[in-house]
N, C-alpha and C positions, 0 to 999 in steps of 0.2 A: 492866330498866328503868333502874336506877341507872347501869349501864354506858353505856347509850344517852345518858343525860343528861350523863355525864362527857365522852363524845366530843363532844357538842354544845358543851359549855363550852370544851373545848380548841380546837375549830374557831373559835369566836367570838374567843377570845384571839389566835389566830394571825392572823386577819383584821385585828384591831385593831393588832397589831404591824406588819404589812405596810403598813397605811394610814399609820401614823406614820413609818415609814421612807421611804415615798414622798413625804410632805410635807417631810421633812428634805432629801431629795435635790433636790426642786424648789426649795427655798429656796437651797440651795448653788448650783445652776445659775443662778438669777436674779442672785445676787451676782457670779458670775464674768463675767457679760455686762453688768454695769452700765456699764463704760467700755470699749467695744470697741477703741479706739485704744491704750489703755494695756495692755500685755501683759507677759509675763515670758518670759525665755529661761533655763531652768534656775533658778538662784537669783538671777539678775541681772534687774533691771527693765529695760524697754525703752521708749524714746521714739521715736515715729514722726515724722519730718520730712517735710513736703510741700514740694516745690520744682519749678520749671520749668527744667530743665537746658539752656537755650539762651541763656544770658546770661553768657558769659565776660567777665571773670575771676571773677564771683561764683559761677556754677554752670554746668557744662557736662559733656557726656559725653566721657570720655577714650578715644577710639577705639584708642589705642595700648596701653592697659592694661585689656583685658577689658571695656571699656565702663563702667568705674567713673565715678561722678559725683564731680567734684572742683571746687574753687574756694574763694574767700575765705569765702563764706557757709558752705560745708560744713566748712571747718576750724574756723570759729567755733562751729558747731553741735556738732562733735565735742568741742571743748574744754569747752563748757558741759555736755554729757552726762557727760563724764568727771568734772567737778567735782561734779555732782549724783548721781553713782553709778549712771548709767544706761548701757545699751548703746544705740547709735544705729542706727536703721534708716531708710532713705531711700525715699520713695515719689515717683516722677516723675509729673507731670501738666502739662497746659497751664496757663499763668498765670491765665487767666480762670476756672479751676475751683478755685483754691486756697482762696478764702473759703468756698465751698460745702463743701469737704472738711473745713474747720475746724468749720463749723456742724453737719455730720453726724457729727463726731467720728471721721472716718476717719483723721485725723492729729492729733497732739498740738500741733504748732506748725508755723509756716511761716517759712522764710527764702528769699527769692527776689528780692532787690533791691526789696523792697516798702516804699513810703513811707507815712507816716501821713496819712490824709485824713479829713475829717468823715464822708463817706459810709461809709468802711470802719469807722470807729469805732462806727457804729451797729450793726455786725454782729459785730465781733471786738474783743478787747482787744490792746493793744500794749505791748511792752517799752519801755525807754528807747532812744533813738537810738544805734546803734552805728557808723554811717558816714554821711558827708555827701557827696552827689554833685551834679553839675551837668548840665543838659540841653544838648544840642548839635544843630546842624543838620548832618546828614551829606549830602553831595552829591558829584557828580562833579567832578574837577579842571577839566575843560574847560567845566563849567557850574555854577560855584559859587554858593552863597547864604550870605550873612553875617547877615541879620536876618530876623525873622518878617515884616516889612513886604514883603520881596522875595518872599515865598511866596504872596502874593495871586494867586488864579486858577491856582495850580500844583497838581500832584498830589503829595500828601504821605502818607507811610507812617508808621504808629505801631503799637505792639503793642497788641493787644486787651486791654482791662482794665487798662492801665497809666495812670499819671498823665500820660504824654505825650499822652494823648487830650485832657486839659484844656489843655495848652499850645497846641494848635491849635484849641480850641473856638470862639474868636472869629474865626477866618478863614472867614467865611461863604461867600466865593466860591471857596474852595479845594475840591478833590476829595480827601477824606480816605479813605485805604485802611487798614483795620484788619486785621492778620494775627496769628495766634497766636504765631508764632516769629520771633525776631530774624534768624536766617539768611535767612528768606524775605524780610524787608524789604530786606536788602542785595542779594539776588538780583534783586528787583524793580528796585532802583536801578541795578544794573549792566546790566540788560536794557532800561533806558529805559522801564519801565512806570510808574515814579514819578519825580518830579523831585528829591525830597529825602525824608529820613526824620528823625524826631526821636528821638534816641538818647542815653542817659546817657553821660557823657564817658569813663569807664573802659572801657566796652564799645566805644564808637566808636573809641577809640585802638587797641584790638586788631585790629579789622577793617580800619582804615585802614593799619595796619602791614603787613598781609598783602595789601592791595589798593592798590597805588600809584596807581591811577586814581581813587581816592576821597580825600576830605578831610572835615574837620569843623571847625565854628566854634562856640565856646561861646556860649550864649544868656545875656545878662546877666539876672540875676534879683534882685529885692528880697530874697527869702528863699531860702536854699539848701534843697535837698531832702534830708531825712534818712531813712535806712533804719532800720527797726525789725523786731523779731520779732513776728509775729502769732500770737495764741492764741485759743481759744474763749472766749466771754464767761464771766466768772466763774472762769476757770482758776486753780487754786491755785499754778500754776507761775510766775506773773508775778513775784512777789517774789523767788523763788529765782533765776530767770533774770537779773533786774536785778542781783542781788548777784554772780552769776557774771560778768556783763559788766563790772562795776566792777573785779572782781579781775583780769580779763584785761587791762583797761586799766592798772591800777595796777602790775601786775608786768611790763609790757612785752611780753606775749605778742601783744596785738592789734597793736602797732607792728611787731613782727616779721612778722606775717602780712600787714600792709599792704605792707611792703617786698617780701615774697615774691611777692605777686600784682599789685602796681600799679607797681613800679619796675623 
């Protein structure tokens, strides 16, 4: 009888130990999944960058080198990650899906020629501005347009989800065509399916250089458009990234990258 009671006691103790081990394991798993975007590679932390690689010279796919994503934004992102002690991983997606990727924490930050707007500020946090750009009207050499006034009743292309949508918002009589990718806008222009496209100046410059039948004209603006890094609301990385951006500016690295990609 005592032997039977002893066996029962041992069984109860074993069940208790297994239950505690299971609870501990569950807690550990929960902590590891608390931030799915922030991960580790060996001993080195990883930052995931979200970008839309169709916007040279800021970000584009380098078909000549294994399809790597390269550009001004990418070099800035790598420099920031190095300063903060992270390994950088890049996740490609359409521009209009970048904010959602931040909100769902599939990526840690976004660099994709993104400017600060009140609507975006409701959903994400922004770093300090790291580059200032201008909007242009891209059109054909044999049918040029120099002002927004001239685009009334015309067919105009813009990138979906971009601030260029706001540039043409007041052109009520124009037919606005919104596409995901910048190359598609230029293809529409060259095929005469649109009359003009609103494109940022550095991007337009590259396409016009490769297409002598196209030209662009800068749109005068009261306020220049500044590009910044977007992060999830409340991200603890904002302060560190701003510090890294200042260091890249102070030590001349950003100026070197501007010369590399824009001159």
